[in-house]
C-alpha positions as CSV (number, residue, x, y, z in Angstrom):
1,M,158.2,213.3,106.9
2,V,155.7,210.6,108.2
3,N,152.6,210.2,106.3
4,Q,149.5,211.8,108.2
5,H,147.7,208.5,107.1
6,L,147.6,205.7,109.8
7,I,147.3,202.0,108.8
8,Y,147.7,199.0,111.2
9,L,150.4,196.3,110.5
10,A,149.3,192.8,111.3
11,S,152.9,191.6,111.4
12,K,155.5,190.6,114.1
13,S,158.3,191.1,111.7
14,P,160.7,194.2,112.9
15,R,162.1,194.0,109.0
16,R,158.4,195.0,107.8
17,A,158.2,197.7,110.4
18,E,161.2,199.3,109.4
19,L,160.4,199.2,105.5
20,L,157.0,200.8,106.3
21,E,159.1,203.7,108.1
22,Q,161.6,203.7,105.3
23,I,158.8,205.0,103.0
24,G,157.1,207.4,105.6
25,I,154.2,205.3,106.6
26,S,153.3,205.6,110.2
27,F,151.5,202.6,111.5
28,T,150.1,200.5,114.9
29,L,151.4,197.1,115.1
30,L,148.6,194.3,115.9
31,E,149.6,190.9,117.0
32,V,148.1,188.2,115.2
33,D,148.2,184.5,115.5
34,V,147.2,182.6,112.4
35,P,147.9,179.1,111.7
36,E,150.5,178.7,108.9
37,V,149.3,175.5,107.5
38,R,149.3,174.6,103.8
39,E,146.2,173.2,102.5
40,V,146.0,169.9,100.5
41,N,147.3,170.8,96.5
42,E,147.5,174.3,97.5
43,S,150.0,176.0,95.3
44,A,152.9,178.1,96.7
45,E,151.5,181.4,95.4
46,D,147.7,180.5,96.5
47,F,149.4,179.6,100.1
48,V,151.3,183.0,100.8
49,Q,148.6,185.0,99.3
50,R,146.0,183.1,101.7
51,L,148.3,183.9,104.6
52,A,148.8,187.5,103.9
53,L,145.0,187.8,103.5
54,D,144.3,185.8,106.7
55,K,146.6,188.0,108.6
56,A,145.4,191.4,107.4
57,R,141.5,189.9,108.2
58,A,142.7,188.8,111.5
59,G,144.1,192.4,112.1
60,W,140.9,193.8,111.0
61,Q,138.9,191.8,113.6
62,R,141.1,193.3,116.5
63,S,141.4,196.7,115.2
64,D,139.1,199.5,116.0
65,K,138.2,199.7,112.3
66,S,139.6,203.2,111.9
67,C,142.1,202.4,109.3
68,P,143.2,199.7,106.9
69,V,145.1,196.5,108.1
70,L,148.3,195.5,106.3
71,G,149.2,191.9,106.5
72,A,152.0,190.1,104.8
73,D,153.9,186.5,104.5
74,T,157.0,185.5,102.9
75,I,157.7,182.0,101.7
76,V,161.2,180.4,100.1
77,V,160.6,178.0,97.4
78,L,163.1,175.4,96.1
79,G,162.0,172.9,93.4
80,G,158.3,173.0,94.3
81,D,158.9,172.7,98.3
82,I,158.3,175.3,100.6
83,L,161.0,176.1,103.1
84,G,159.4,177.9,106.0
85,K,160.9,179.1,109.2
86,P,163.4,176.5,110.8
87,A,162.1,174.2,113.4
88,S,165.6,173.8,115.2
89,P,169.3,174.8,114.4
90,T,169.6,171.4,112.6
91,D,166.6,172.1,110.5
92,A,168.3,175.7,109.4
93,E,171.5,173.8,108.5
94,A,169.7,171.3,106.6
95,M,167.8,174.3,104.7
96,L,170.7,176.3,104.1
97,L,172.7,173.2,102.6
98,S,169.6,172.3,100.2
99,L,169.9,176.2,99.0
100,S,173.9,175.9,98.4
101,G,174.7,176.4,94.8
102,K,171.0,176.6,93.7
103,Q,168.6,179.1,92.8
104,H,165.3,179.5,94.5
105,T,162.2,181.7,94.6
106,V,161.2,184.1,97.5
107,M,157.4,185.1,97.4
108,T,156.0,187.8,99.4
109,A,152.5,188.7,99.5
110,I,150.7,191.4,101.0
111,A,147.2,191.9,101.7
112,M,145.2,195.1,102.5
113,V,141.7,195.0,104.3
114,N,139.2,197.8,105.3
115,A,135.4,197.8,105.5
116,E,134.8,198.0,101.8
117,K,137.4,196.1,100.3
118,E,140.2,193.4,100.4
119,R,143.4,193.5,98.0
120,I,146.3,191.3,97.5
121,R,149.7,191.8,95.6
122,L,152.2,189.0,95.0
123,N,156.0,189.7,94.6
124,C,158.4,186.9,93.4
125,S,161.9,187.2,93.5
126,Q,164.8,184.8,92.2
127,V,167.6,184.4,94.5
128,L,170.9,182.3,93.6
129,F,173.1,181.2,96.4
130,R,176.8,180.4,95.7
131,E,178.1,177.2,97.3
132,I,178.2,177.5,100.8
133,S,180.5,175.2,102.9
134,E,179.1,173.2,106.2
135,T,181.5,175.4,108.4
136,E,179.9,178.5,107.0
137,I,176.6,177.3,107.4
138,K,177.2,176.0,110.9
139,N,178.7,179.4,111.8
140,Y,175.8,181.3,110.4
141,V,173.3,179.2,112.2
142,S,175.2,179.5,115.6
143,S,174.8,183.5,115.1
144,G,171.0,182.8,115.7
145,E,170.1,184.9,112.8
146,P,168.4,182.3,110.6
147,L,166.1,181.1,113.4
148,D,162.9,182.9,112.7
149,K,163.5,183.5,109.0
150,A,161.8,181.5,106.1
151,G,164.5,179.7,104.3
152,S,166.7,180.0,107.4
153,Y,168.4,183.2,106.1
154,A,167.9,187.0,106.3
155,V,169.0,189.1,103.0
156,Q,169.8,192.1,105.1
157,G,171.9,190.0,107.4
158,R,175.1,188.0,107.5
159,A,173.7,185.7,104.6
160,A,174.0,188.4,102.0
161,V,177.7,187.0,101.5
162,F,175.9,183.7,100.3
163,I,173.9,185.4,97.5
164,E,175.6,185.5,94.2
165,R,172.5,187.2,92.2
166,L,169.1,188.4,93.1
167,E,166.5,189.3,90.4
168,G,163.4,191.0,91.7
169,S,162.9,192.9,94.6
170,Y,165.3,193.2,97.5
171,S,162.7,194.5,99.7
172,G,160.5,191.7,99.0
173,V,162.9,189.2,99.8
174,M,163.3,191.0,103.2
175,G,159.7,190.5,103.8
176,L,157.8,193.8,102.5
177,P,158.1,194.6,98.7
178,L,157.9,198.1,98.6
179,F,156.9,198.9,95.0
180,E,153.7,196.5,95.6
181,T,153.2,198.1,99.0
182,A,153.2,201.7,97.9
183,D,150.7,200.4,94.8
184,L,148.5,198.9,97.5
185,L,148.6,201.9,99.9
186,R,147.4,204.3,96.7
187,E,144.7,202.0,96.3
188,F,143.4,202.9,99.7
189,T,144.3,206.4,99.4
190,I,147.4,206.4,101.3
191,Q,150.5,207.8,99.8
192,A,154.1,206.8,100.5
193,S,156.4,209.6,100.7
């Protein structure tokens, strides 16, 4: 049963929409365009949380103010470097090669905003990729799947075969950590089913 409450989702991600539907939250999508530029000396944790909050705030400005706005952002961090969405297939291949045989961190921040308050939650998960051959990488990139994904992969897609171990939140790696999302929704008096 779909929750009677409504939120706005300031995200273009179909995965985030699917995850909200999975926990019975009805929502309306809001398109927001927020520059995803890291500030000088900004930590990965601060960067992803700021982006989530910026998206929620931008959504609030575009909304009719009738219900809270949820914003989210996901980044992949390898050895202190943030691997964003690839700029090209060649960039995607390079990112996947850098992740091959290594553990990295996936950080997803969520933020919710209404007239009274702003709240943020952060989820960090550890993902270990097995060694991936250049042929596997080229075949994966040619599928088109990694081209709009942080770190150039989708945990729920074909890249699942690259993941040797995942410690943390599967839904967080997908882009919306459901435990933290439900906690945040409760704080705004919205219950996930």
